[in-house]
VOBA-1610 file (N, C-alpha, C; in pm, whole numbers, padded with zeros to 5 digits, always signed):
BEGIN
Met-01527+02708+00928Met-01418+02687+00796Met-01339+02764+00785His-01225+02752+00787His-01112+02839+00747His-01059+02838+00561Asn-01092+02913+00514Asn-01030+02926+00356Asn-00882+02956+00354Ile-00825+02883+00315Ile-00674+02918+00310Ile-00625+03060+00235Arg-00727+03082+00093Arg-00680+03197+00051Arg-00729+03311+00129Asn-00801+03290+00209Asn-00856+03410+00271Asn-00753+03435+00396Leu-00660+03347+00402Leu-00550+03389+00490Leu-00397+03360+00446Gly-00385+03415+00351Gly-00285+03432+00270Gly-00214+03343+00153Ala-00275+03196+00117Ala-00226+03130+00038Ala-00284+03172-00097Ile-00204+03155-00185Ile-00185+03208-00331Ile-00286+03129-00462Gly-00179+03013-00457Gly-00255+02870-00540Gly-00256+02909-00663Asp-00115+02978-00706Asp-00071+02993-00878Asp-00021+02937-00906Gly+00050+02820-00823Gly+00192+02709-00871Gly+00296+02751-00890Leu+00331+02878-00847Leu+00489+02949-00839Leu+00515+02987-00668Ala+00385+03068-00595Ala+00452+03103-00499Ala+00412+02992-00406Asp+00531+02984-00321Asp+00547+02880-00201Asp+00426+02905-00088Asp+00323+02802-00084Asp+00182+02851-00015Asp+00241+02749+00142Ser+00314+02722+00142Ser+00330+02603+00253Ser+00327+02684+00403Ala+00374+02776+00433Ala+00370+02853+00529Ala+00212+02921+00568Ala+00173+02970+00478Ala+00036+03016+00480Ala-00057+02893+00531Ile-00053+02773+00454Ile-00140+02678+00518Ile-00104+02637+00618Gln+00017+02641+00653Gln+00080+02600+00776Gln+00007+02609+00903Lys+00010+02797+00887Lys-00045+02889+00988Lys-00186+02867+00969Val-00249+02831+00915Val-00390+02769+00902Val-00431+02634+00991Leu-00364+02551+00952Leu-00342+02393+01021Leu-00282+02395+01170Asp-00227+02497+01201Asp-00173+02473+01332Asp-00266+02537+01474Gly-00277+02430+01544Gly-00370+02440+01663Gly-00470+02335+01665Gly-00500+02299+01572Gly-00600+02188+01522Gly-00761+02223+01630Arg-00833+02135+01604Arg-01001+02170+01635Arg-01024+02285+01545Lys-01034+02260+01437Lys-01058+02333+01302Lys-01115+02257+01200Glu-01156+02312+01087Glu-01215+02267+00972Glu-01169+02364+00860Val-01070+02281+00766Val-00986+02384+00677Val-01029+02353+00552Phe-01035+02494+00447Phe-01095+02459+00314Phe-00996+02470+00222Ile-00945+02409+00113Ile-00815+02441+00031Ile-00925+02441-00103Pro-00954+02576-00160Pro-01049+02594-00288Pro-00956+02575-00399Ala-01009+02562-00537Ala-00928+02502-00673Ala-00825+02605-00659Gly-00713+02554-00721Gly-00587+02616-00774Gly-00467+02490-00732Val-00337+02570-00788Val-00232+02490-00747Val-00163+02535-00631Tyr-00104+02463-00566Tyr-00046+02517-00427Tyr+00098+02467-00441Arg+00219+02522-00461Arg+00355+02462-00417Arg+00376+02469-00271Ile+00435+02316-00239Ile+00449+02303-00122Ile+00602+02289-00100Ala+00669+02373-00021Ala+00845+02366-00020Ala+00851+02297+00127Gln+00739+02311+00213Gln+00805+02270+00358Gln+00670+02152+00416Thr+00727+02053+00465Thr+00599+01933+00512Thr+00467+02026+00593Leu+00375+01981+00510Leu+00259+02027+00614Leu+00254+01929+00712Lys+00200+01963+00820Lys+00190+01882+00966Lys+00045+01915+00992Val-00070+01857+01025Val-00171+01834+01032Val-00194+01781+01223Asp-00244+01865+01307Asp-00269+01849+01431Asp-00397+01777+01425Ser-00386+01738+01581Ser-00549+01649+01608Ser-00669+01703+01615Phe-00773+01643+01568Phe-00912+01739+01567Phe-00906+01829+01450Thr-00842+01783+01323Thr-00855+01879+01230Thr-00886+01805+01075Lys-00987+01884+01018Lys-01043+01826+00896Lys-01005+01917+00773Ile-00970+01855+00709Ile-00912+01925+00569Ile-01014+01882+00430Val-01093+01998+00357Val-01173+01954+00293Val-01090+02013+00168Ala-01065+01955+00071Ala-01010+01977-00065Ala-01110+02013-00208Asp-01116+02123-00244Asp-01195+02133-00394Asp-01159+02003-00458Pro-01200+01957-00529Pro-01154+01868-00660Pro-01074+01921-00719Gly-01084+02069-00753Gly-00985+02110-00854Gly-00848+02196-00769Ala-00849+02120-00660Ala-00753+02160-00578Ala-00609+02065-00587Arg-00480+02124-00625Arg-00379+02041-00636Arg-00269+02089-00564Leu-00203+01975-00472Leu-00135+02024-00398Leu+00019+01989-00393Phe+00159+02042-00491Phe+00250+01951-00529Phe+00370+01948-00441His+00443+01875-00410His+00569+01882-00332His+00687+01961-00447Cys+00706+02079-00380Cys+00845+02164-00429Cys+00938+02069-00486Gly+00984+02071-00614Gly+01099+02004-00671Gly+01220+02101-00690Glu+01241+02209-00594Glu+01353+02275-00587Glu+01411+02292-00438Thr+01325+02213-00371Thr+01388+02256-00213Thr+01459+02115-00155Pro+01569+02091-00139Pro+01625+01947-00068Pro+01535+01894+00019His+01535+01781+00039His+01420+01683+00127His+01510+01617+00211Gly+01459+01547+00342Gly+01514+01507+00429Gly+01419+01332+00477Ala+01460+01275+00550Ala+01402+01178+00609Ala+01254+01217+00677Glu+01257+01334+00740Glu+01108+01392+00768Glu+01013+01481+00680Asp+01071+01453+00555Asp+00981+01545+00467Asp+00911+01464+00405Phe+00769+01515+00380Phe+00650+01476+00301Phe+00575+01565+00225Leu+00489+01545+00181Leu+00391+01667+00153Leu+00308+01694+00234Leu+00252+01604+00326Leu+00165+01604+00435Leu+00190+01502+00542Thr+00194+01546+00650Thr+00224+01439+00768Thr+00162+01446+00910Asn+00107+01373+00979Asn+00054+01418+01084Asn+00145+01488+01194Arg+00133+01570+01293Arg+00226+01673+01363Arg+00271+01593+01451Asp+00231+01488+01547Asp+00301+01415+01663Asp+00322+01264+01632Pro+00418+01213+01556Pro+00440+01098+01512Pro+00495+01007+01641Val+00524+01092+01772Val+00570+00993+01866Val+00473+00997+02001Phe+00398+01101+02025Phe+00287+01072+02142Phe+00177+01053+02063Gly+00164+01076+01929Gly+00004+01033+01864Gly-00088+01143+01847Asn-00148+01151+01734Asn-00260+01237+01702Asn-00415+01161+01722Ala-00509+01256+01687Ala-00646+01179+01689Ala-00715+01254+01616Glu-00819+01187+01563Glu-00918+01233+01458Glu-00869+01355+01341Ile-00814+01285+01255Ile-00768+01339+01165Ile-00874+01320+01011Gln-00880+01419+00929Gln-00988+01359+00841Gln-00904+01478+00719Ile-00963+01384+00628Ile-00869+01463+00461Ile-00951+01408+00363Thr-01038+01510+00301Thr-01095+01412+00203Thr-01058+01560+00066Gly-01075+01511-00053Gly-01084+01577-00153Gly-00955+01627-00221Gly-00913+01689-00357Gly-00848+01728-00406Gly-00731+01633-00483Thr-00628+01685-00524Thr-00462+01614-00562Thr-00364+01659-00504Trp-00332+01545-00406Trp-00169+01546-00372Trp-00090+01488-00444Asp+00011+01568-00474Asp+00127+01542-00570Asp+00261+01535-00523Gly+00301+01439-00540Gly+00458+01410-00499Gly+00553+01483-00570Asn+00521+01486-00712Asn+00584+01568-00823Asn+00714+01470-00837Lys+00698+01389-00860Lys+00831+01283-00890Lys+00938+01329-01027Thr+00861+01455-01119Thr+00988+01503-01188Thr+01059+01601-01153Gly+01029+01660-01026Gly+01110+01788-00939Gly+01250+01730-00977Arg+01352+01840-00974Arg+01486+01781-00948Arg+01526+01748-00838Thr+01456+01806-00688Thr+01515+01758-00567Thr+01401+01592-00544Asn+01338+01565-00582Asn+01260+01478-00544Asn+01293+01346-00618Phe+01369+01280-00565Phe+01454+01131-00602Phe+01443+01058-00494Lys+01493+00924-00529Lys+01516+00847-00430Lys+01700+00834-00422Asp+01744+00843-00295Asp+01888+00843-00296Asp+01937+00725-00324Pro+02058+00701-00405Pro+02091+00567-00462Pro+02137+00475-00328Asp+02168+00530-00226Asp+02233+00486-00107Asp+02124+00459-00060Leu+02073+00312-00072Leu+01925+00288+00009Leu+01915+00283+00153Phe+02042+00276+00209Phe+02065+00277+00329Phe+02092+00391+00410Asn+02069+00512+00367Asn+02093+00650+00392Asn+01963+00706+00452Leu+01972+00643+00582Leu+01827+00699+00687Leu+01802+00835+00703Lys+01878+00904+00665Lys+01883+01058+00648Lys+01806+01149+00506Ala+01800+01031+00431Ala+01773+01077+00279Ala+01586+01077+00268Phe+01522+01123+00194Phe+01427+01155+00154Phe+01374+01000+00137Thr+01232+00982+00208Thr+01179+00865+00200Thr+01100+00829+00061Gly+01078+00947-00015Gly+00974+00931-00136Gly+00842+00905-00116Thr+00788+00963-00005Thr+00636+00931+00034Thr+00549+01050+00034Val+00425+01051-00023Val+00372+01171-00041Val+00283+01194+00072Leu+00214+01111+00132Leu+00132+01092+00265Leu+00199+01022+00349Asn+00201+01080+00489Asn+00253+00981+00593Asn+00193+00986+00696Phe+00146+00879+00773Phe+00077+00874+00880Phe+00119+00790+00969Arg+00169+00831+01101Arg+00241+00718+01199Arg+00156+00771+01339Asn+00130+00660+01379Asn+00056+00702+01523Asn-00070+00777+01541Val-00188+00710+01462Val-00294+00801+01457Val-00404+00731+01470Arg-00481+00780+01594Arg-00636+00709+01621Arg-00738+00794+01539Asp-00833+00678+01480Asp-00942+00770+01404Asp-00890+00859+01298Leu-00836+00791+01180Leu-00776+00841+01032Leu-00884+00814+00965Lys-00913+00953+00871Lys-00991+00928+00773Lys-00934+00989+00649Leu-00944+00911+00518Leu-00889+00954+00416Leu-01007+00947+00315Ser-01058+01070+00223Ser-01153+01005+00132Ser-01155+01096+00001Asp-01210+01046-00097Asp-01218+01113-00241Asp-01085+01189-00265Leu-00979+01116-00291Leu-00841+01167-00279Leu-00798+01134-00416Ile-00674+01215-00506Ile-00615+01179-00594Ile-00447+01148-00533Val-00418+01090-00552Val-00265+01070-00471Val-00157+01025-00611Ala-00098+01127-00613Ala-00032+01105-00760Ala+00118+01146-00793Asn+00215+01062-00868Asn+00319+01107-00859Asn+00425+01075-00762Ser+00411+00975-00718Ser+00520+00952-00576Ser+00641+00878-00628Val+00770+00946-00536Val+00884+00895-00553Val+00881+00759-00511Val+00825+00739-00411Val+00834+00550-00340Val+00691+00560-00316Tyr+00627+00551-00188Tyr+00515+00528-00162Tyr+00422+00627-00211Phe+00318+00605-00237Phe+00179+00696-00233Phe+00147+00754-00112Val+00101+00668-00002Val+00050+00670+00123Val+00138+00561+00195Arg+00182+00618+00330Arg+00258+00491+00416Arg+00220+00533+00552Met+00178+00411+00633Met+00134+00435+00753Met+00158+00351+00841Cys+00170+00355+00956Cys+00155+00252+01055Cys+00152+00316+01205Met+00097+00204+01301Met+00024+00236+01413Met-00090+00334+01426Leu-00186+00286+01360Leu-00292+00340+01343Leu-00419+00223+01389Asp-00500+00306+01487Asp-00625+00217+01564Asp-00780+00306+01493Gly-00847+00257+01432Gly-00952+00249+01370Gly-00916+00387+01268Phe-00964+00320+01136Phe-00940+00409+01012Phe-01039+00377+00926Glu-01061+00453+00827Glu-01157+00499+00750Glu-01092+00525+00618Ile-01037+00484+00483Ile-00980+00508+00343Ile-01092+00492+00255Arg-01119+00574+00206Arg-01204+00564+00123Arg-01215+00612-00052Asn-01223+00588-00168Asn-01227+00623-00267Asn-01099+00696-00287Ile-00997+00621-00291Ile-00858+00679-00320Ile-00821+00642-00449Gly-00790+00728-00564Gly-00686+00718-00704Gly-00550+00734-00699Phe-00481+00664-00776Phe-00318+00666-00782Phe-00286+00701-00914Gln-00232+00798-00990Gln-00214+00821-01075Gln+00001+00864-01106Ser+00036+00842-01194Ser+00136+00849-01206Ser+00216+00841-01339Asp+00274+00924-01429Asp+00298+00906-01538Asp+00466+00823-01547Val+00518+00892-01445Val+00670+00792-01434Val+00636+00694-01340Ile+00712+00562-01383Ile+00712+00461-01367Ile+00819+00436-01231Glu+00826+00425-01147Glu+00936+00403-01040Glu+00964+00287-00965Asn+01043+00218-00895Asn+01046+00134-00788Asn+01001+00160-00682Asn+00926+00061-00635Asn+00875+00080-00461Asn+00772+00170-00482Gln+00683+00184-00593Gln+00575+00263-00579Gln+00449+00208-00512Asp+00446+00165-00363Asp+00309+00125-00349Asp+00210+00228-00335Gly+00096+00186-00350Gly-00019+00262-00333Gly-00049+00268-00196Leu-00142+00204-00129Leu-00151+00224+00042Leu-00062+00146+00124His+00050+00178+00166His+00161+00085+00240His+00146+00089+00389Phe+00117+00007+00399Phe+00094-00046+00592Phe+00223-00109+00657Asn+00247-00076+00728Asn+00363-00136+00834Asn+00283-00157+00973Gly+00346-00182+01090Gly+00334-00236+01150Gly+00210-00165+01284Trp+00134-00234+01337Trp+00054-00191+01484Trp-00067-00098+01393Val-00087-00182+01300Val-00206-00122+01229Val-00341-00212+01241Arg-00479-00152+01284Arg-00577-00224+01321Arg-00735-00187+01330Asn-00798-00253+01279Asn-00954-00163+01317Asn-00988-00101+01208Gly-01002-00126+01070Gly-01019-00020+00967Gly-01078-00075+00850Val-01165+00015+00745Val-01186+00014+00627Val-01147+00078+00558Val-01134+00012+00421Val-01039+00029+00320Val-01140-00004+00209Glu-01164+00098+00114Glu-01285+00072+00025Glu-01259+00170-00133Asn-01276+00088-00244Asn-01271+00165-00356Asn-01172+00245-00373Ile-01034+00164-00395Ile-00910+00208-00428Ile-00850+00200-00554Arg-00825+00262-00628Arg-00798+00221-00781Arg-00682+00306-00833Ala-00641+00229-00915Ala-00494+00274-00987Ala-00577+00370-01129Leu-00516+00473-01156Leu-00605+00562-01219Leu-00508+00580-01346Thr-00377+00507-01345Thr-00282+00499-01444Thr-00246+00378-01499Lys-00247+00328-01601Lys-00178+00215-01624Lys-00043+00184-01612Gly+00002+00062-01579Gly+00132+00070-01496Gly+00156+00102-01328Gln+00056+00159-01294Gln+00034+00200-01177Gln-00034+00080-01077Pro-00007+00101-00934Pro+00113+00127-00896Pro+00222+00004-00929Asn+00339+00082-00933Asn+00456-00014-00961Asn+00511-00070-00863Asp+00424-00116-00805Asp+00456-00233-00691Asp+00349-00274-00623Asp+00320-00265-00497Asp+00194-00310-00437Asp+00066-00207-00453Leu-00047-00285-00475Leu-00173-00180-00500Leu-00202-00153-00308Ile-00180-00287-00253Ile-00217-00300-00126Ile-00087-00355-00077Ala+00016-00322+00021Ala+00110-00372+00105Ala+00085-00370+00229Leu+00085-00479+00289Leu+00054-00518+00445Leu+00145-00583+00465Asn+00293-00493+00532Asn+00381-00549+00579Asn+00392-00544+00707Ala+00399-00621+00802Ala+00391-00615+00919Ala+00545-00676+00987Asp+00592-00715+00881Asp+00777-00709+00908Asp+00816-00631+00777Asp+00930-00566+00808Asp+00993-00533+00672Asp+01155-00478+00697Ser+01231-00450+00622Ser+01378-00395+00654Ser+01339-00254+00686Met+01403-00257+00850Met+01369-00110+00845Met+01505-00022+00874Ala+01597-00058+00810Ala+01733-00028+00753Ala+01727+00030+00607Arg+01643+00020+00520Arg+01589+00110+00409Arg+01542+00227+00440Leu+01585+00347+00346Leu+01582+00458+00364Leu+01396+00497+00359Glu+01332+00391+00265Glu+01215+00443+00244Glu+01108+00402+00343Asn+01169+00292+00435Asn+01096+00282+00584Asn+01126+00351+00696Thr+01226+00459+00672Thr+01266+00541+00812Thr+01135+00597+00850Gly+01145+00579+01011Gly+01022+00614+01095Gly+00915+00502+01066Met+00908+00414+00991Met+00803+00304+01040Met+00862+00211+01128Thr+00752+00105+01163Thr+00801+00007+01271Thr+00721-00124+01197Cys+00773-00225+01283Cys+00686-00359+01257Cys+00639-00417+01336Gly+00516-00470+01326Gly+00417-00513+01428Gly+00306-00543+01383Pro+00229-00625+01456Pro+00083-00693+01404Pro-00010-00569+01314Ile-00038-00628+01206Ile-00152-00587+01125Ile-00310-00700+01118Glu-00426-00603+01190Glu-00531-00707+01241Glu-00692-00621+01192Asn-00737-00705+01187Asn-00914-00666+01193Asn-00935-00529+01069Ile-00917-00559+00943Ile-00954-00481+00866Ile-01050-00541+00722Val-01117-00493+00719Val-01189-00514+00561Val-01159-00428+00466Phe-01070-00466+00333Phe-01080-00411+00215Phe-01176-00459+00100Arg-01250-00352+00018Arg-01372-00384-00063Arg-01314-00299-00181Asn-01331-00347-00270Asn-01348-00302-00423Asn-01181-00196-00495Leu-01096-00302-00461Leu-00988-00261-00519Leu-00937-00291-00650Tyr-00932-00212-00764Tyr-00858-00232-00890Tyr-00762-00196-00917Ala-00687-00249-01040Ala-00572-00191-01116Ala-00570-00249-01226Glu-00581-00217-01328Glu-00564-00248-01459Glu-00432-00324-01494Asp-00281-00262-01411Asp-00173-00334-01478Asp-00055-00288-01377Cys-00079-00345-01237Cys-00023-00320-01128Cys+00082-00422-01125His+00211-00415-01034His+00324-00493-01044His+00235-00620-00946Thr+00221-00587-00800Thr+00129-00642-00766Thr-00017-00634-00683Ala-00101-00712-00649Ala-00224-00644-00596Ala-00209-00644-00458Val-00205-00765-00381Val-00192-00741-00278Val-00075-00843-00196Arg-00001-00753-00103Arg+00120-00828-00039Arg+00091-00863+00106Leu+00135-00944+00125Leu+00114-00988+00300Leu+00263-01028+00341Leu+00325-00950+00428Leu+00464-00987+00447Leu+00471-00985+00599Ser+00489-01120+00657Ser+00517-01140+00779Ser+00609-01220+00778Tyr+00694-01255+00896Tyr+00835-01311+00926Tyr+00807-01380+01088Val+00797-01268+01153Val+00746-01317+01291Val+00650-01215+01341Ser+00548-01124+01326Ser+00489-01055+01368Ser+00336-01116+01281Pro+00228-01096+01334Pro+00118-01156+01281Pro+00018-01060+01197Ile-00018-01075+01093Ile-00131-01060+01012Ile-00248-01146+01013Arg-00354-01084+01055Arg-00468-01185+01079Arg-00593-01109+01070Asn-00697-01134+01074Asn-00848-01110+01040Asn-00894-01018+00930Leu-00841-01070+00833Leu-00849-00930+00727Leu-00963-01021+00635Arg-01059-00931+00557Arg-01133-00966+00454Arg-01120-00876+00380Phe-01098-00967+00251Phe-01111-00900+00108Phe-01222-00926+00012Glu-01304-00812-00010Glu-01408-00836-00134Glu-01358-00753-00259Asn-01420-00827-00364Asn-01405-00752-00499Asn-01276-00699-00534Val-01172-00789-00564Val-01022-00776-00605Val-01029-00802-00736Val-01018-00681-00822Val-01003-00712-00954Val-00861-00647-01024Ala-00736-00728-01093Ala-00646-00656-01103Ala-00584-00741-01210Gly-00515-00662-01305Gly-00410-00700-01415Gly-00280-00682-01317Cys-00202-00803-01307Cys-00064-00778-01264Cys+00076-00840-01347Arg+00180-00782-01323Arg+00309-00808-01396Arg+00380-00930-01292Cys+00338-00919-01195Cys+00433-00996-01082Cys+00351-01088-01027Phe+00270-01060-00930Phe+00167-01153-00840Phe+00043-01068-00813Ala-00040-01147-00816Ala-00205-01109-00773Ala-00176-01122-00601Ile-00114-01201-00533Ile-00113-01211-00407Ile+00042-01275-00373Asn+00115-01201-00295Asn+00266-01244-00262Asn+00271-01242-00142Met+00334-01376-00130Met+00346-01437+00068Met+00468-01479+00024Asp+00573-01439-00007Asp+00730-01481-00003Asp+00799-01415+00109Gly+00769-01365+00191Gly+00851-01335+00311Gly+00965-01236+00266Ala+00927-01214+00151Ala+01050-01060+00110Ala+01204-01145+00081Arg+01180-01267+00050Arg+01330-01347+00028Arg+01390-01260-00088Tyr+01390-01198-00176Tyr+01402-01192-00304Tyr+01456-01076-00310Cys+01412-01014-00215Cys+01427-00848-00177Cys+01592-00828-00165Arg+01647-00694-00198Arg+01781-00684-00156Arg+01799-00682+00003Thr+01739-00671+00040Thr+01743-00663+00193Thr+01656-00781+00279Pro+01659-00905+00248Pro+01625-01020+00332Pro+01621-01029+00458Leu+01493-01068+00521Leu+01480-01066+00669Leu+01534-01177+00771Phe+01558-01308+00714Phe+01593-01404+00767Phe+01653-01500+00679Arg+01738-01601+00685Arg+01780-01746+00637Arg+01668-01821+00632Asp+01633-01902+00531Asp+01572-02008+00558Asp+01630-02131+00620Glu+01769-02170+00593Glu+01795-02250+00654Glu+01832-02241+00844Asp+01762-02083+00856Asp+01769-02086+01043Asp+01628-02130+01048Phe+01522-02158+00987Phe+01344-02205+00977Phe+01318-02281+00859Pro+01358-02433+00946Pro+01307-02556+00869Pro+01182-02555+00842Gln+01101-02526+00952Gln+00959-02553+00921Gln+00887-02371+00836Gly+00967-02324+00849Gly+00895-02194+00771Gly+00889-02053+00831Val+00813-01965+00780Val+00842-01855+00868Val+00703-01791+00847Gly+00647-01707+00909Gly+00516-01627+00879Gly+00408-01655+00974Arg+00334-01551+00989Arg+00232-01558+01105Arg+00109-01501+01043Ile+00041-01544+00934Ile-00090-01489+00866Ile-00196-01568+00900Glu-00310-01519+00934Glu-00412-01621+00997Glu-00564-01552+00971Asn-00625-01608+00939Asn-00796-01594+00928Asn-00785-01498+00789Ile-00746-01500+00683Ile-00751-01427+00569Ile-00871-01457+00469Glu-00950-01357+00447Glu-01035-01438+00344Glu-01072-01341+00218Phe-01075-01365+00100Phe-01105-01308-00007Phe-01248-01365-00073Arg-01335-01285-00106Arg-01434-01320-00169Arg-01465-01208-00292Gly-01413-01297-00388Gly-01432-01228-00502Gly-01290-01157-00534Leu-01205-01277-00641Leu-01087-01189-00661Leu-01071-01247-00830Lys-01051-01136-00917Lys-01067-01139-01046Lys-00925-01124-01088Val-00800-01159-01160Val-00700-01137-01189Val-00652-01191-01307Trp-00547-01118-01353Trp-00512-01165-01476Trp-00321-01125-01520Trp-00285-01161-01626Trp-00145-01150-01615Trp-00127-01015-01732Ser-00097-00894-01700Ser-00107-00788-01787Ser-00008-00773-01875Thr+00106-00857-01881Thr+00203-00882-01962Thr+00245-01037-01967Pro+00288-01034-02108Pro+00375-01179-02098Pro+00516-01197-02021Gly+00550-01313-02029Gly+00702-01332-01989Gly+00680-01423-01886Glu+00795-01498-01809Glu+00819-01570-01766Glu+00813-01528-01595Arg+00784-01614-01489Arg+00721-01577-01348Arg+00682-01641-01272Lys+00700-01662-01157Lys+00637-01757-01067Lys+00494-01823-01050Ala+00396-01724-00991Ala+00264-01767-01028Ala+00195-01670-00991Leu+00059-01628-00994Leu-00012-01542-00962Leu-00033-01535-00823Ile-00032-01653-00764Ile-00029-01666-00607Ile+00047-01737-00544Asp+00139-01659-00490Asp+00295-01712-00435Asp+00285-01744-00269Gly+00274-01853-00250Gly+00290-01899-00072Gly+00394-01944-00037Glu+00447-01883+00001Glu+00595-01908+00067Glu+00591-01877+00208Ser+00528-01858+00287Ser+00460-01835+00419Ser+00368-01916+00467Arg+00388-01927+00627Arg+00320-02010+00700Arg+00158-01947+00736Val+00054-02045+00689Val-00066-01942+00705Val-00125-02074+00752Glu-00244-01987+00824Glu-00366-02069+00874Glu-00532-02033+00856Asn-00567-02083+00811Asn-00725-02030+00751Asn-00719-01943+00673Phe-00655-01958+00558Phe-00641-01881+00442Phe-00745-01924+00316Leu-00838-01853+00317Leu-00928-01872+00204Leu-00970-01786+00078Ile-00965-01824-00026Ile-01047-01750-00127Ile-01168-01803-00190Arg-01270-01716-00228Arg-01360-01775-00298Arg-01409-01681-00376Gly-01444-01745-00498Gly-01482-01660-00615Gly-01384-01626-00680Phe-01266-01710-00710Phe-01159-01699-00824Phe-01142-01712-00912Glu-01122-01630-00997Glu-01144-01615-01151Glu-01002-01553-01209Arg-00959-01637-01277Arg-00857-01597-01373Arg-00880-01559-01505Asp-00888-01435-01534Asp-00953-01383-01654Asp-00900-01392-01799Ala-00922-01518-01850Ala-00846-01557-01989Ala-00844-01472-02110Thr-00946-01401-02080Thr-00986-01296-02237Thr-00897-01203-02220Arg-00793-01190-02096Arg-00712-01066-02092Arg-00576-01102-02043Asp-00535-01275-02006Asp-00440-01322-01952Asp-00325-01298-02049Gln-00219-01240-02032Gln-00100-01225-02149Gln-00004-01349-02135Ala-00027-01399-02007Ala+00058-01539-02000Ala+00012-01667-01960Pro-00084-01710-01998Pro-00118-01853-01949Pro-00072-01954-01946Glu+00037-01961-01961Glu+00118-02093-01944Glu+00193-02070-01797Val+00173-01938-01748Val+00241-01938-01605Val+00125-01985-01489Pro+00159-02054-01417Pro+00126-02088-01314Pro-00019-02034-01212Thr-00110-02087-01165Thr-00197-01983-01065Thr-00152-01989-00949Leu-00115-02098-00896Leu-00069-02109-00748Leu+00052-02193-00732Trp+00162-02131-00642Trp+00306-02183-00617Trp+00307-02157-00446Val+00312-02304-00394Val+00335-02320-00253Val+00477-02423-00223Glu+00545-02325-00121Glu+00679-02421-00081Glu+00702-02322+00032Lys+00806-02415+00082Lys+00875-02382+00216Lys+00787-02311+00302Thr+00659-02464+00305Thr+00586-02449+00439Thr+00531-02615+00463Pro+00649-02661+00510Pro+00628-02815+00539Pro+00498-02860+00612Gly+00391-02946+00585Gly+00261-02998+00671Gly+00162-02877+00599Leu+00161-02774+00518Leu+00081-02697+00526Leu-00040-02791+00390Pro-00177-02828+00475Pro-00284-02870+00381Pro-00300-02746+00271Ile-00336-02830+00147Ile-00379-02716+00014Ile-00493-02783-00033Lys-00608-02697-00017Lys-00726-02751-00141Lys-00778-02682-00257Ala-00760-02704-00328Ala-00824-02635-00456Ala-00948-02688-00501Leu-01063-02620-00560Leu-01184-02692-00606Leu-01210-02603-00745Ala-01259-02655-00832Ala-01312-02593-00937Ala-01484-02637-00948Gly-01553-02562-00872Gly-01667-02613-00848Gly-01720-02687-00763Glu-01765-02819-00820Glu-01750-02938-00694Glu-01627-03041-00737Arg-01554-03013-00829Arg-01424-03090-00851Arg-01341-03030-00786Val-01253-03143-00726Val-01092-03101-00699Val-01009-03090-00742Val-00933-02999-00786Val-00827-02968-00833Val-00693-02993-00770Leu-00681-03003-00665Leu-00548-03023-00591Leu-00602-03065-00398Asp-00593-03135-00378Asp-00600-03204-00233Asp-00480-03219-00179Ala-00347-03187-00100Ala-00234-03207-00077Ala-00169-03152+00039Val-00064-03202+00076Val-00007-03119+00188Val+00130-03093+00138Ala+00181-03000+00187Ala+00339-02914+00113Ala+00439-03023+00202Gly+00517-03034+00108Gly+00654-03126+00164Gly+00760-03040+00151Ser+00878-03121+00081Ser+00993-03040+00046Ser+01027-03011-00062Glu+00908-03042-00120Glu+00916-02959-00292Glu+00782-02890-00330Pro+00836-02811-00426Pro+00704-02731-00410Pro+00579-02789-00464Val+00428-02726-00464Val+00325-02759-00520Val+00265-02667-00603Val+00284-02701-00729Val+00206-02610-00825Val+00072-02625-00894Val+00007-02544-00904Val-00127-02572-01004Val-00105-02462-01093Ser-00129-02501-01196Ser-00151-02434-01350Ser-00262-02374-01389Glu-00372-02486-01381Glu-00461-02447-01423Glu-00548-02333-01291Ala-00711-02272-01356Ala-00747-02186-01260Ala-00845-02253-01177Phe-00894-02218-01090Phe-00965-02272-00970Phe-01044-02169-00936Ser-01165-02211-00877Ser-01245-02119-00810Ser-01269-02099-00635Glu-01196-02180-00606Glu-01167-02170-00462Glu-01045-02234-00419Leu-00976-02187-00306Leu-00869-02233-00231Leu-00870-02213-00080Arg-00811-02327-00025Arg-00795-02291+00093Arg-00603-02345+00142Leu-00589-02287+00247Leu-00445-02312+00265Leu-00434-02298+00423Gly-00386-02395+00485Gly-00401-02432+00630Gly-00518-02495+00674
//
């Protein structure tokens, strides 16, 4: 066990501890301990393969707000995103993006691919990644951003931030992510995350600065358990245009939402849409074998919007069991529960106990269900 305090780190919140910590991290095949303290990080911490970082619950590492940042700057990332890393484990501590820092901001030019992505923790091309018992705080954009993972465990992660910012995804997954377990993910601050609690973006606009270094591709074979947010933008996003999202199971999702509980709109309404609807009269998306077991949601704010569940992508074998719309907390009971369109020929069946709420096939007009139901099948 290598204690960073014994090897030069100060932890007073004033000194730049990044060089001292990086020296301890270099070389891999070691266990690194970060004791309680406040550590200012001016240069990205890079983690080699076969490294375990254990941080005391009282340890806080924050992204320096006086150092200019570029596209390859994060609070922490894996060392080799090109050839890949293996067996990286991080547990404990608070990892703080320091949104209020003078240099910690999102460039107003959305397409400046040299600009800071706004990500706190970044992982690309890692086999056997383990994250546990972390608080990730005050992100400029994404709290945790990942792609090209094979075999991963993400457990007991909390998100907190007093500053609301656009695109603050909690766990943001892009392409080539497979074979994982994600459980006990919780928004600790009301209003967070101010985008998707779980973003599964198999396809996305790689021309946007926040996606610099990411890639499109399949997302598959993942179990999600125990997701909670009191007042998030969206609980779960499934974004597929041509890349598949398949074989996912969600258990016990509880969320107050301002925009969607489940968003499958294909990013049609973003500033950077991925396609034109007129080019795909039969619809887009490859979302297959998705199951929710226990989904309790409500509108956390009043106002007009589309529906709690937005289905505008082609799906096959999509099932929700144990759905509940919490009427005691719902601030917009007049807004529909389900909206399905742009998926001609898609079978839709919603049940309330043994009563059939809807049994239909999507055509050229939207299919809308206003009332709550207990079970939903699409495809």
